[in-house]
N, C-alpha and C positions, 0 to 999 in steps of 0.2 A: 830486498823484498819484493815484490811482489806486485809489478804493473801493470792495475788492468787498465787501463789504455794505449800498450804495446800495438802492436799490429796482429800480433797473435790471439789477441781478445778480441780486434774490433769484428763488425762485420759494419759490411758495406755495398746496401743495397740500392743499387741503380747508377752509383760512384756521386749520390745529389747528397744522401744521410749516412752519418755514421751510428750506430747504436752498440756499447759494449756487452760483453757474456753478464758481468757486475750489474751495471744501467737495468741493464733487463730483468737480473734475477730480482732487484730491492727494489723493482716496480710492480713483480708480479706479487713477492713475497707484502711486500703494503698494497693491494689491494686486494688478495686473500686474508693478511688483517682484518681488515677495515672490514670488508664481507661479514666474519667472525665477526666481530664484536656488535653490527646490525644488525644480524638474524635474532631474533629475541628464544628466549633461552630456556621456552618450552620445548623447542621443534628438537635442544637432548636430552630433557628431562626422558625419566622411564617409567612407563606404565605398571611397574611390576610398588614403588610403592603405595603404600595406605590409610589411605587421606583419614584424618583425625574425625574428620564424621563417622567414617564405618566404624574408628573403633572406638566412640562413645556411642552408638549405637549399641555395638557386641557388648561392652562394661554393661548398658545400660541393661538387655538382653536377660546377660549371666545375674548381673543384679534383682530383674523381679524373679527370674525363675528359682534363684536363692531362696530371696521371702518366700515364695510357695511351701518351695520344701520346708522351709524352717517351720512355715504357718500348720503344713501338716503332722510334724514330728511334735511340737508344742504344743496341739490340737490334742497329740494322744496323750501327750504325757500328762496336761491339764484335764483330763476327764478325773470324775470320781473313782474310778472300780482304780485307776491308772496311783490316784494320789495314796490307795488303802493297800494297795498291790503294794508301791514304793512303801510305805512306812511303817512294814508288814516287816520287811527285812532293814527295818532302819536306813531307809535311805532319803536322802532331802533331798523335795522337787525341786529346791532352787537350784541345787548342784547338780542335777542331769540337767535341768536348763542351761545352768551355764555354760557350760558342756558341750551341747548341743551347738552352743550360739560358736566356741571355737574353731567346731570339728573345717575338716577344709571339703573344697564342695564336689568332691566325688565319697569320703566318705558321711557327706548328710547326702546326698542323692542314694545314697545304696539304703540308708537307715529307714531316710522320708519313705519308699519305695517297700520294704517291711513293714514300715507302723501302715499302710496303707490298707499291705493284703491284710497284716491282722487285725485291721478294722472291717476289711469288706469280707473275712470269715468269718465275723462274730457277729457285725450285720444280717449273711446267708443264714446263721444258726450251726454252719459245722464249727466254730470252735464254742463249747464251755464255759463259764465263768474262772475254772481252775486254770484251764490249758490258757484263759488269759491270762491270766495273773503269768501263768511262767510265758508267756510271750510277753507283758511287758516288762518283766525283771530280767529277762534276757534281753530287749532292745534295754535298758537302761544301761546293764552290767557291756555290751559293746558298747555303750557308748561312752564310757566312763575306760572301756581300755583301751578302744578308740584315740583317747584324748591325752589319758596317761603316756600310751607307747609316744605321737607321735610331740612331746615336748623333752 
């Protein structure tokens, strides 16, 4: 067994005080641990962690964007021209509306952009009623296909 008090491990300071390496090490270890435990944990925290407030803010923004895009697409399909176009090919508006609700955010954004462009073109007179019907049917078919593929 190792004797920590043997002369090989004892330091004599001017012949008055003797201190063993073992006791000096124990003292430094206790002081170091005490300092670490007393320091606030925030000193050791990492800055790359996202706060819950930031996450909630991003979620609210994404939900608002989705609601705006849903309103664009549903407004497009709820018009009289759209209702007539869908009825002419025996597609129920409710089926399309339900399919729009289940689209992913990316798919909904793409379809909302297309419906908005179609409405702008029609309002500007660049698209005739017949062309608008084809646009409506094309977007409706696209919505149904995207939903069918994702299921």
